[in-house]
PDB file of N, CA, C and O in Angstrom, chain B, residues numbered from 101:
ATOM      1  N   VAL B 101     115.810  64.040  88.593  1.00  0.00           N
ATOM      2  CA  VAL B 101     115.831  63.052  87.544  1.00  0.00           C
ATOM      3  C   VAL B 101     117.060  62.178  87.783  1.00  0.00           C
ATOM      4  O   VAL B 101     118.171  62.684  87.940  1.00  0.00           O
ATOM      5  N   PHE B 102     116.852  60.875  87.808  1.00  0.00           N
ATOM      6  CA  PHE B 102     117.933  59.927  88.038  1.00  0.00           C
ATOM      7  C   PHE B 102     118.270  59.201  86.737  1.00  0.00           C
ATOM      8  O   PHE B 102     117.404  58.976  85.890  1.00  0.00           O
ATOM      9  N   ILE B 103     119.540  58.842  86.598  1.00  0.00           N
ATOM     10  CA  ILE B 103     119.990  58.063  85.441  1.00  0.00           C
ATOM     11  C   ILE B 103     120.790  56.866  85.948  1.00  0.00           C
ATOM     12  O   ILE B 103     121.323  56.877  87.058  1.00  0.00           O
ATOM     13  N   ASP B 104     120.859  55.859  85.124  1.00  0.00           N
ATOM     14  CA  ASP B 104     121.712  54.715  85.415  1.00  0.00           C
ATOM     15  C   ASP B 104     123.085  55.032  84.844  1.00  0.00           C
ATOM     16  O   ASP B 104     123.262  55.057  83.626  1.00  0.00           O
ATOM     17  N   ASP B 105     124.046  55.270  85.706  1.00  0.00           N
ATOM     18  CA  ASP B 105     125.381  55.663  85.248  1.00  0.00           C
ATOM     19  C   ASP B 105     126.313  54.466  85.039  1.00  0.00           C
ATOM     20  O   ASP B 105     127.524  54.635  84.902  1.00  0.00           O
ATOM     21  N   GLY B 106     125.748  53.270  85.015  1.00  0.00           N
ATOM     22  CA  GLY B 106     126.547  52.071  84.802  1.00  0.00           C
ATOM     23  C   GLY B 106     126.879  51.344  86.091  1.00  0.00           C
ATOM     24  O   GLY B 106     127.105  50.134  86.095  1.00  0.00           O
ATOM     25  N   SER B 107     126.906  52.093  87.188  1.00  0.00           N
ATOM     26  CA  SER B 107     127.180  51.450  88.472  1.00  0.00           C
ATOM     27  C   SER B 107     125.985  51.550  89.410  1.00  0.00           C
ATOM     28  O   SER B 107     126.062  51.149  90.572  1.00  0.00           O
ATOM     29  N   GLY B 108     124.884  52.087  88.902  1.00  0.00           N
ATOM     30  CA  GLY B 108     123.670  52.251  89.708  1.00  0.00           C
ATOM     31  C   GLY B 108     122.983  53.559  89.369  1.00  0.00           C
ATOM     32  O   GLY B 108     123.391  54.274  88.453  1.00  0.00           O
ATOM     33  N   TRP B 109     121.947  53.858  90.110  1.00  0.00           N
ATOM     34  CA  TRP B 109     121.185  55.082  89.867  1.00  0.00           C
ATOM     35  C   TRP B 109     121.858  56.269  90.528  1.00  0.00           C
ATOM     36  O   TRP B 109     122.281  56.204  91.682  1.00  0.00           O
ATOM     37  N   ALA B 110     121.949  57.361  89.770  1.00  0.00           N
ATOM     38  CA  ALA B 110     122.589  58.576  90.266  1.00  0.00           C
ATOM     39  C   ALA B 110     121.723  59.784  89.918  1.00  0.00           C
ATOM     40  O   ALA B 110     121.077  59.819  88.870  1.00  0.00           O
ATOM     41  N   LEU B 111     121.719  60.770  90.809  1.00  0.00           N
ATOM     42  CA  LEU B 111     120.988  62.009  90.548  1.00  0.00           C
ATOM     43  C   LEU B 111     121.645  62.729  89.387  1.00  0.00           C
ATOM     44  O   LEU B 111     122.839  63.023  89.429  1.00  0.00           O
ATOM     45  N   ASP B 112     120.861  63.017  88.340  1.00  0.00           N
ATOM     46  CA  ASP B 112     121.374  63.704  87.156  1.00  0.00           C
ATOM     47  C   ASP B 112     121.019  65.182  87.183  1.00  0.00           C
ATOM     48  O   ASP B 112     121.859  66.036  86.898  1.00  0.00           O
ATOM     49  N   GLU B 113     119.781  65.476  87.523  1.00  0.00           N
ATOM     50  CA  GLU B 113     119.319  66.861  87.490  1.00  0.00           C
ATOM     51  C   GLU B 113     118.102  67.009  88.379  1.00  0.00           C
ATOM     52  O   GLU B 113     117.293  66.090  88.506  1.00  0.00           O
ATOM     53  N   ARG B 114     117.981  68.172  88.992  1.00  0.00           N
ATOM     54  CA  ARG B 114     116.811  68.477  89.821  1.00  0.00           C
ATOM     55  C   ARG B 114     115.882  69.378  89.019  1.00  0.00           C
ATOM     56  O   ARG B 114     116.300  70.425  88.524  1.00  0.00           O
ATOM     57  N   ILE B 115     114.616  68.971  88.889  1.00  0.00           N
ATOM     58  CA  ILE B 115     113.637  69.819  88.208  1.00  0.00           C
ATOM     59  C   ILE B 115     112.707  70.410  89.259  1.00  0.00           C
ATOM     60  O   ILE B 115     112.435  69.793  90.289  1.00  0.00           O
ATOM     61  N   GLU B 116     112.229  71.606  88.981  1.00  0.00           N
ATOM     62  CA  GLU B 116     111.349  72.310  89.912  1.00  0.00           C
ATOM     63  C   GLU B 116     110.283  73.052  89.126  1.00  0.00           C
ATOM     64  O   GLU B 116     110.488  73.430  87.973  1.00  0.00           O
ATOM     65  N   ALA B 117     109.148  73.253  89.768  1.00  0.00           N
ATOM     66  CA  ALA B 117     108.111  74.104  89.185  1.00  0.00           C
ATOM     67  C   ALA B 117     108.610  75.548  89.241  1.00  0.00           C
ATOM     68  O   ALA B 117     109.211  75.947  90.238  1.00  0.00           O
ATOM     69  N   PRO B 118     108.375  76.330  88.202  1.00  0.00           N
ATOM     70  CA  PRO B 118     108.849  77.709  88.201  1.00  0.00           C
ATOM     71  C   PRO B 118     108.109  78.588  89.202  1.00  0.00           C
ATOM     72  O   PRO B 118     108.578  79.675  89.539  1.00  0.00           O
ATOM     73  N   ASN B 119     106.973  78.132  89.672  1.00  0.00           N
ATOM     74  CA  ASN B 119     106.158  78.909  90.601  1.00  0.00           C
ATOM     75  C   ASN B 119     105.895  78.132  91.889  1.00  0.00           C
ATOM     76  O   ASN B 119     104.829  78.262  92.491  1.00  0.00           O
ATOM     77  N   ALA B 120     106.858  77.334  92.302  1.00  0.00           N
ATOM     78  CA  ALA B 120     106.685  76.457  93.457  1.00  0.00           C
ATOM     79  C   ALA B 120     106.362  77.240  94.725  1.00  0.00           C
ATOM     80  O   ALA B 120     106.901  78.317  94.979  1.00  0.00           O
ATOM     81  N   ALA B 121     105.466  76.658  95.505  1.00  0.00           N
ATOM     82  CA  ALA B 121     105.115  77.218  96.810  1.00  0.00           C
ATOM     83  C   ALA B 121     104.880  76.058  97.770  1.00  0.00           C
ATOM     84  O   ALA B 121     104.557  74.947  97.349  1.00  0.00           O
ATOM     85  N   PHE B 122     105.042  76.322  99.039  1.00  0.00           N
ATOM     86  CA  PHE B 122     104.824  75.300 100.052  1.00  0.00           C
ATOM     87  C   PHE B 122     103.415  74.735  99.932  1.00  0.00           C
ATOM     88  O   PHE B 122     102.445  75.484  99.817  1.00  0.00           O
ATOM     89  N   GLY B 123     103.308  73.421  99.960  1.00  0.00           N
ATOM     90  CA  GLY B 123     101.999  72.783  99.936  1.00  0.00           C
ATOM     91  C   GLY B 123     101.444  72.505  98.555  1.00  0.00           C
ATOM     92  O   GLY B 123     100.320  72.015  98.446  1.00  0.00           O
ATOM     93  N   ASP B 124     102.187  72.799  97.487  1.00  0.00           N
ATOM     94  CA  ASP B 124     101.716  72.511  96.130  1.00  0.00           C
ATOM     95  C   ASP B 124     101.803  71.018  95.815  1.00  0.00           C
ATOM     96  O   ASP B 124     101.074  70.518  94.957  1.00  0.00           O
ATOM     97  N   TYR B 125     102.682  70.315  96.501  1.00  0.00           N
ATOM     98  CA  TYR B 125     102.933  68.886  96.281  1.00  0.00           C
ATOM     99  C   TYR B 125     103.448  68.610  94.868  1.00  0.00           C
ATOM    100  O   TYR B 125     103.013  67.670  94.202  1.00  0.00           O
ATOM    101  N   PHE B 126     104.382  69.449  94.432  1.00  0.00           N
ATOM    102  CA  PHE B 126     105.018  69.238  93.131  1.00  0.00           C
ATOM    103  C   PHE B 126     105.718  67.890  93.125  1.00  0.00           C
ATOM    104  O   PHE B 126     106.447  67.548  94.055  1.00  0.00           O
ATOM    105  N   GLY B 127     105.484  67.126  92.057  1.00  0.00           N
ATOM    106  CA  GLY B 127     106.117  65.825  91.908  1.00  0.00           C
ATOM    107  C   GLY B 127     105.400  64.700  92.631  1.00  0.00           C
ATOM    108  O   GLY B 127     105.918  63.586  92.709  1.00  0.00           O
ATOM    109  N   PHE B 128     104.216  64.975  93.159  1.00  0.00           N
ATOM    110  CA  PHE B 128     103.452  63.934  93.852  1.00  0.00           C
ATOM    111  C   PHE B 128     103.202  62.754  92.926  1.00  0.00           C
ATOM    112  O   PHE B 128     103.247  61.598  93.349  1.00  0.00           O
ATOM    113  N   THR B 129     102.939  63.055  91.662  1.00  0.00           N
ATOM    114  CA  THR B 129     102.795  62.035  90.626  1.00  0.00           C
ATOM    115  C   THR B 129     103.672  62.445  89.455  1.00  0.00           C
ATOM    116  O   THR B 129     103.684  63.612  89.065  1.00  0.00           O
ATOM    117  N   VAL B 130     104.401  61.496  88.893  1.00  0.00           N
ATOM    118  CA  VAL B 130     105.228  61.772  87.714  1.00  0.00           C
ATOM    119  C   VAL B 130     104.995  60.685  86.665  1.00  0.00           C
ATOM    120  O   VAL B 130     104.615  59.561  86.990  1.00  0.00           O
ATOM    121  N   ALA B 131     105.228  61.038  85.413  1.00  0.00           N
ATOM    122  CA  ALA B 131     105.138  60.078  84.313  1.00  0.00           C
ATOM    123  C   ALA B 131     106.251  60.402  83.330  1.00  0.00           C
ATOM    124  O   ALA B 131     106.592  61.564  83.108  1.00  0.00           O
ATOM    125  N   LEU B 132     106.805  59.355  82.753  1.00  0.00           N
ATOM    126  CA  LEU B 132     107.891  59.494  81.792  1.00  0.00           C
ATOM    127  C   LEU B 132     107.451  58.872  80.476  1.00  0.00           C
ATOM    128  O   LEU B 132     106.876  57.784  80.461  1.00  0.00           O
ATOM    129  N   SER B 133     107.720  59.561  79.370  1.00  0.00           N
ATOM    130  CA  SER B 133     107.365  59.018  78.062  1.00  0.00           C
ATOM    131  C   SER B 133     108.147  57.733  77.804  1.00  0.00           C
ATOM    132  O   SER B 133     109.177  57.487  78.430  1.00  0.00           O
ATOM    133  N   ALA B 134     107.652  56.926  76.886  1.00  0.00           N
ATOM    134  CA  ALA B 134     108.277  55.634  76.582  1.00  0.00           C
ATOM    135  C   ALA B 134     109.733  55.777  76.148  1.00  0.00           C
ATOM    136  O   ALA B 134     110.558  54.918  76.459  1.00  0.00           O
ATOM    137  N   ASP B 135     110.056  56.859  75.431  1.00  0.00           N
ATOM    138  CA  ASP B 135     111.441  57.037  74.979  1.00  0.00           C
ATOM    139  C   ASP B 135     112.297  57.818  75.978  1.00  0.00           C
ATOM    140  O   ASP B 135     113.484  58.037  75.735  1.00  0.00           O
ATOM    141  N   GLY B 136     111.706  58.235  77.092  1.00  0.00           N
ATOM    142  CA  GLY B 136     112.451  58.922  78.141  1.00  0.00           C
ATOM    143  C   GLY B 136     112.765  60.369  77.876  1.00  0.00           C
ATOM    144  O   GLY B 136     113.567  60.967  78.593  1.00  0.00           O
ATOM    145  N   SER B 137     112.151  60.955  76.856  1.00  0.00           N
ATOM    146  CA  SER B 137     112.489  62.339  76.493  1.00  0.00           C
ATOM    147  C   SER B 137     111.550  63.381  77.100  1.00  0.00           C
ATOM    148  O   SER B 137     111.867  64.570  77.097  1.00  0.00           O
ATOM    149  N   GLU B 138     110.409  62.954  77.616  1.00  0.00           N
ATOM    150  CA  GLU B 138     109.468  63.892  78.232  1.00  0.00           C
ATOM    151  C   GLU B 138     109.032  63.380  79.590  1.00  0.00           C
ATOM    152  O   GLU B 138     108.872  62.179  79.803  1.00  0.00           O
ATOM    153  N   LEU B 139     108.844  64.316  80.501  1.00  0.00           N
ATOM    154  CA  LEU B 139     108.442  64.008  81.856  1.00  0.00           C
ATOM    155  C   LEU B 139     107.315  64.949  82.251  1.00  0.00           C
ATOM    156  O   LEU B 139     107.383  66.148  81.981  1.00  0.00           O
ATOM    157  N   VAL B 140     106.290  64.419  82.882  1.00  0.00           N
ATOM    158  CA  VAL B 140     105.198  65.240  83.402  1.00  0.00           C
ATOM    159  C   VAL B 140     105.195  65.092  84.910  1.00  0.00           C
ATOM    160  O   VAL B 140     105.253  63.976  85.427  1.00  0.00           O
ATOM    161  N   ALA B 141     105.130  66.207  85.618  1.00  0.00           N
ATOM    162  CA  ALA B 141     105.060  66.203  87.073  1.00  0.00           C
ATOM    163  C   ALA B 141     103.818  66.970  87.506  1.00  0.00           C
ATOM    164  O   ALA B 141     103.547  68.065  87.012  1.00  0.00           O
ATOM    165  N   SER B 142     103.071  66.388  88.426  1.00  0.00           N
ATOM    166  CA  SER B 142     101.877  67.066  88.918  1.00  0.00           C
ATOM    167  C   SER B 142     102.201  67.902  90.145  1.00  0.00           C
ATOM    168  O   SER B 142     103.185  67.663  90.845  1.00  0.00           O
ATOM    169  N   ALA B 143     101.358  68.872  90.381  1.00  0.00           N
ATOM    170  CA  ALA B 143     101.343  69.635  91.628  1.00  0.00           C
ATOM    171  C   ALA B 143      99.870  69.727  91.991  1.00  0.00           C
ATOM    172  O   ALA B 143      99.207  70.718  91.683  1.00  0.00           O
ATOM    173  N   TRP B 144      99.367  68.697  92.643  1.00  0.00           N
ATOM    174  CA  TRP B 144      97.914  68.530  92.778  1.00  0.00           C
ATOM    175  C   TRP B 144      97.253  69.607  93.618  1.00  0.00           C
ATOM    176  O   TRP B 144      96.033  69.753  93.550  1.00  0.00           O
ATOM    177  N   ASP B 145      97.999  70.366  94.405  1.00  0.00           N
ATOM    178  CA  ASP B 145      97.372  71.427  95.201  1.00  0.00           C
ATOM    179  C   ASP B 145      97.883  72.818  94.819  1.00  0.00           C
ATOM    180  O   ASP B 145      97.774  73.757  95.607  1.00  0.00           O
ATOM    181  N   GLU B 146      98.442  72.952  93.610  1.00  0.00           N
ATOM    182  CA  GLU B 146      98.880  74.253  93.094  1.00  0.00           C
ATOM    183  C   GLU B 146      97.677  75.190  93.013  1.00  0.00           C
ATOM    184  O   GLU B 146      96.597  74.784  92.584  1.00  0.00           O
ATOM    185  N   ASP B 147      97.862  76.422  93.418  1.00  0.00           N
ATOM    186  CA  ASP B 147      96.801  77.437  93.362  1.00  0.00           C
ATOM    187  C   ASP B 147      96.924  78.226  92.069  1.00  0.00           C
ATOM    188  O   ASP B 147      97.374  79.371  92.084  1.00  0.00           O
ATOM    189  N   GLY B 148      96.534  77.635  90.963  1.00  0.00           N
ATOM    190  CA  GLY B 148      96.704  78.244  89.652  1.00  0.00           C
ATOM    191  C   GLY B 148      95.841  79.463  89.405  1.00  0.00           C
ATOM    192  O   GLY B 148      94.949  79.794  90.186  1.00  0.00           O
ATOM    193  N   GLY B 149      96.136  80.126  88.283  1.00  0.00           N
ATOM    194  CA  GLY B 149      95.417  81.341  87.941  1.00  0.00           C
ATOM    195  C   GLY B 149      94.402  81.177  86.836  1.00  0.00           C
ATOM    196  O   GLY B 149      93.612  82.087  86.586  1.00  0.00           O
ATOM    197  N   SER B 150      94.403  80.043  86.171  1.00  0.00           N
ATOM    198  CA  SER B 150      93.438  79.823  85.102  1.00  0.00           C
ATOM    199  C   SER B 150      93.342  78.337  84.811  1.00  0.00           C
ATOM    200  O   SER B 150      94.202  77.556  85.221  1.00  0.00           O
ATOM    201  N   LEU B 151      92.312  77.960  84.116  1.00  0.00           N
ATOM    202  CA  LEU B 151      92.142  76.571  83.727  1.00  0.00           C
ATOM    203  C   LEU B 151      92.706  76.366  82.334  1.00  0.00           C
ATOM    204  O   LEU B 151      92.666  77.291  81.522  1.00  0.00           O
ATOM    205  N   GLY B 152      93.230  75.190  82.027  1.00  0.00           N
ATOM    206  CA  GLY B 152      93.729  74.896  80.693  1.00  0.00           C
ATOM    207  C   GLY B 152      95.207  75.188  80.543  1.00  0.00           C
ATOM    208  O   GLY B 152      95.898  75.517  81.508  1.00  0.00           O
ATOM    209  N   LEU B 153      95.677  75.062  79.311  1.00  0.00           N
ATOM    210  CA  LEU B 153      97.091  75.271  79.006  1.00  0.00           C
ATOM    211  C   LEU B 153      97.435  76.751  78.939  1.00  0.00           C
ATOM    212  O   LEU B 153      96.599  77.582  78.584  1.00  0.00           O
ATOM    213  N   GLY B 154      98.664  77.065  79.282  1.00  0.00           N
ATOM    214  CA  GLY B 154      99.154  78.426  79.132  1.00  0.00           C
ATOM    215  C   GLY B 154      98.596  79.404  80.140  1.00  0.00           C
ATOM    216  O   GLY B 154      98.504  80.598  79.855  1.00  0.00           O
ATOM    217  N   GLY B 155      98.224  78.926  81.307  1.00  0.00           N
ATOM    218  CA  GLY B 155      97.662  79.805  82.332  1.00  0.00           C
ATOM    219  C   GLY B 155      98.700  80.731  82.934  1.00  0.00           C
ATOM    220  O   GLY B 155      99.896  80.607  82.672  1.00  0.00           O
ATOM    221  N   ASP B 156      98.223  81.655  83.742  1.00  0.00           N
ATOM    222  CA  ASP B 156      99.075  82.626  84.422  1.00  0.00           C
ATOM    223  C   ASP B 156      99.712  81.959  85.634  1.00  0.00           C
ATOM    224  O   ASP B 156      99.047  81.761  86.651  1.00  0.00           O
ATOM    225  N   MET B 157     100.988  81.613  85.538  1.00  0.00           N
ATOM    226  CA  MET B 157     101.663  80.918  86.628  1.00  0.00           C
ATOM    227  C   MET B 157     101.940  81.800  87.825  1.00  0.00           C
ATOM    228  O   MET B 157     102.314  81.293  88.883  1.00  0.00           O
ATOM    229  N   THR B 158     101.768  83.111  87.690  1.00  0.00           N
ATOM    230  CA  THR B 158     102.028  84.003  88.817  1.00  0.00           C
ATOM    231  C   THR B 158     100.795  84.226  89.671  1.00  0.00           C
ATOM    232  O   THR B 158     100.898  84.798  90.756  1.00  0.00           O
ATOM    233  N   SER B 159      99.647  83.797  89.216  1.00  0.00           N
ATOM    234  CA  SER B 159      98.402  84.001  89.942  1.00  0.00           C
ATOM    235  C   SER B 159      98.091  82.794  90.822  1.00  0.00           C
ATOM    236  O   SER B 159      98.348  81.651  90.445  1.00  0.00           O
ATOM    237  N   ASN B 160      97.540  83.066  91.988  1.00  0.00           N
ATOM    238  CA  ASN B 160      97.082  82.019  92.894  1.00  0.00           C
ATOM    239  C   ASN B 160      95.585  82.144  93.135  1.00  0.00           C
ATOM    240  O   ASN B 160      95.099  81.849  94.227  1.00  0.00           O
ATOM    241  N   ALA B 161      94.860  82.580  92.118  1.00  0.00           N
ATOM    242  CA  ALA B 161      93.440  82.882  92.252  1.00  0.00           C
ATOM    243  C   ALA B 161      92.554  81.657  92.460  1.00  0.00           C
ATOM    244  O   ALA B 161      91.525  81.751  93.130  1.00  0.00           O
ATOM    245  N   LEU B 162      92.933  80.516  91.902  1.00  0.00           N
ATOM    246  CA  LEU B 162      92.101  79.315  92.006  1.00  0.00           C
ATOM    247  C   LEU B 162      92.729  78.351  93.009  1.00  0.00           C
ATOM    248  O   LEU B 162      93.547  77.505  92.647  1.00  0.00           O
ATOM    249  N   ILE B 163      92.338  78.490  94.261  1.00  0.00           N
ATOM    250  CA  ILE B 163      92.924  77.711  95.350  1.00  0.00           C
ATOM    251  C   ILE B 163      92.737  76.210  95.114  1.00  0.00           C
ATOM    252  O   ILE B 163      91.622  75.736  94.894  1.00  0.00           O
ATOM    253  N   GLY B 164      93.856  75.469  95.165  1.00  0.00           N
ATOM    254  CA  GLY B 164      93.824  74.018  95.063  1.00  0.00           C
ATOM    255  C   GLY B 164      93.427  73.467  93.706  1.00  0.00           C
ATOM    256  O   GLY B 164      93.004  72.315  93.610  1.00  0.00           O
ATOM    257  N   SER B 165      93.556  74.270  92.651  1.00  0.00           N
ATOM    258  CA  SER B 165      93.131  73.822  91.322  1.00  0.00           C
ATOM    259  C   SER B 165      94.045  72.757  90.737  1.00  0.00           C
ATOM    260  O   SER B 165      93.602  71.951  89.919  1.00  0.00           O
ATOM    261  N   GLY B 166      95.304  72.737  91.134  1.00  0.00           N
ATOM    262  CA  GLY B 166      96.256  71.758  90.634  1.00  0.00           C
ATOM    263  C   GLY B 166      96.893  72.186  89.323  1.00  0.00           C
ATOM    264  O   GLY B 166      96.412  73.092  88.643  1.00  0.00           O
ATOM    265  N   ALA B 167      97.984  71.515  88.983  1.00  0.00           N
ATOM    266  CA  ALA B 167      98.704  71.834  87.747  1.00  0.00           C
ATOM    267  C   ALA B 167      99.525  70.628  87.316  1.00  0.00           C
ATOM    268  O   ALA B 167      99.834  69.744  88.115  1.00  0.00           O
ATOM    269  N   GLY B 168      99.866  70.614  86.050  1.00  0.00           N
ATOM    270  CA  GLY B 168     100.787  69.630  85.504  1.00  0.00           C
ATOM    271  C   GLY B 168     101.873  70.359  84.744  1.00  0.00           C
ATOM    272  O   GLY B 168     101.588  71.322  84.032  1.00  0.00           O
ATOM    273  N   TYR B 169     103.100  69.923  84.879  1.00  0.00           N
ATOM    274  CA  TYR B 169     104.238  70.568  84.234  1.00  0.00           C
ATOM    275  C   TYR B 169     104.908  69.558  83.310  1.00  0.00           C
ATOM    276  O   TYR B 169     105.214  68.438  83.720  1.00  0.00           O
ATOM    277  N   VAL B 170     105.132  69.957  82.068  1.00  0.00           N
ATOM    278  CA  VAL B 170     105.760  69.081  81.086  1.00  0.00           C
ATOM    279  C   VAL B 170     107.191  69.559  80.868  1.00  0.00           C
ATOM    280  O   VAL B 170     107.430  70.724  80.552  1.00  0.00           O
ATOM    281  N   PHE B 171     108.132  68.643  81.042  1.00  0.00           N
ATOM    282  CA  PHE B 171     109.550  68.919  80.822  1.00  0.00           C
ATOM    283  C   PHE B 171     110.038  68.035  79.680  1.00  0.00           C
ATOM    284  O   PHE B 171     109.585  66.902  79.515  1.00  0.00           O
ATOM    285  N   ARG B 172     110.965  68.569  78.901  1.00  0.00           N
ATOM    286  CA  ARG B 172     111.542  67.807  77.787  1.00  0.00           C
ATOM    287  C   ARG B 172     113.059  67.874  77.891  1.00  0.00           C
ATOM    288  O   ARG B 172     113.628  68.927  78.178  1.00  0.00           O
ATOM    289  N   ALA B 173     113.704  66.738  77.656  1.00  0.00           N
ATOM    290  CA  ALA B 173     115.168  66.683  77.658  1.00  0.00           C
ATOM    291  C   ALA B 173     115.693  67.302  76.369  1.00  0.00           C
ATOM    292  O   ALA B 173     115.278  66.916  75.277  1.00  0.00           O
ATOM    293  N   ASP B 174     116.597  68.252  76.496  1.00  0.00           N
ATOM    294  CA  ASP B 174     117.207  68.888  75.335  1.00  0.00           C
ATOM    295  C   ASP B 174     118.040  67.864  74.570  1.00  0.00           C
ATOM    296  O   ASP B 174     118.819  67.121  75.167  1.00  0.00           O
ATOM    297  N   ASP B 175     117.875  67.825  73.243  1.00  0.00           N
ATOM    298  CA  ASP B 175     118.575  66.847  72.406  1.00  0.00           C
ATOM    299  C   ASP B 175     120.089  66.971  72.486  1.00  0.00           C
ATOM    300  O   ASP B 175     120.799  65.971  72.380  1.00  0.00           O
ATOM    301  N   VAL B 176     120.587  68.185  72.671  1.00  0.00           N
ATOM    302  CA  VAL B 176     122.037  68.405  72.653  1.00  0.00           C
ATOM    303  C   VAL B 176     122.638  68.293  74.055  1.00  0.00           C
ATOM    304  O   VAL B 176     123.564  67.514  74.279  1.00  0.00           O
ATOM    305  N   SER B 177     122.107  69.074  74.990  1.00  0.00           N
ATOM    306  CA  SER B 177     122.714  69.131  76.335  1.00  0.00           C
ATOM    307  C   SER B 177     122.196  68.039  77.262  1.00  0.00           C
ATOM    308  O   SER B 177     122.876  67.653  78.213  1.00  0.00           O
ATOM    309  N   GLY B 178     121.000  67.543  76.987  1.00  0.00           N
ATOM    310  CA  GLY B 178     120.387  66.572  77.880  1.00  0.00           C
ATOM    311  C   GLY B 178     119.698  67.195  79.068  1.00  0.00           C
ATOM    312  O   GLY B 178     119.071  66.494  79.862  1.00  0.00           O
ATOM    313  N   ASP B 179     119.808  68.527  79.203  1.00  0.00           N
ATOM    314  CA  ASP B 179     119.166  69.234  80.313  1.00  0.00           C
ATOM    315  C   ASP B 179     117.656  69.213  80.143  1.00  0.00           C
ATOM    316  O   ASP B 179     117.152  69.259  79.021  1.00  0.00           O
ATOM    317  N   TRP B 180     116.938  69.143  81.251  1.00  0.00           N
ATOM    318  CA  TRP B 180     115.475  69.143  81.223  1.00  0.00           C
ATOM    319  C   TRP B 180     114.963  70.575  81.239  1.00  0.00           C
ATOM    320  O   TRP B 180     115.364  71.381  82.078  1.00  0.00           O
ATOM    321  N   GLU B 181     114.069  70.882  80.297  1.00  0.00           N
ATOM    322  CA  GLU B 181     113.522  72.242  80.170  1.00  0.00           C
ATOM    323  C   GLU B 181     111.999  72.185  80.267  1.00  0.00           C
ATOM    324  O   GLU B 181     111.368  71.283  79.718  1.00  0.00           O
ATOM    325  N   LEU B 182     111.421  73.147  80.964  1.00  0.00           N
ATOM    326  CA  LEU B 182     109.974  73.262  81.056  1.00  0.00           C
ATOM    327  C   LEU B 182     109.434  73.679  79.693  1.00  0.00           C
ATOM    328  O   LEU B 182     109.885  74.677  79.131  1.00  0.00           O
ATOM    329  N   VAL B 183     108.472  72.926  79.155  1.00  0.00           N
ATOM    330  CA  VAL B 183     107.896  73.274  77.861  1.00  0.00           C
ATOM    331  C   VAL B 183     106.463  73.753  77.981  1.00  0.00           C
ATOM    332  O   VAL B 183     105.980  74.464  77.100  1.00  0.00           O
ATOM    333  N   ARG B 184     105.769  73.383  79.051  1.00  0.00           N
ATOM    334  CA  ARG B 184     104.454  73.967  79.338  1.00  0.00           C
ATOM    335  C   ARG B 184     104.001  73.620  80.723  1.00  0.00           C
ATOM    336  O   ARG B 184     102.916  74.027  81.137  1.00  0.00           O
TER     337      ARG B 184
END
């Protein structure tokens, strides 16, 4: 995640999928909410364990099913946290 620190863009924080594996393509597509408080990152080739929200992130049963990860900036610290 990059921020404008007044003199240009600077790396603020690195976000990662909690179950990242080679070839998942995490971050291939990203979207940021209008107010900048939420970020969605895709992993279009993630081998997920279930369809829908709240799936088993430790399972790789569904080869190439893909996934989306929603991160939210903490109001106090500003750190990005995985919310689903």
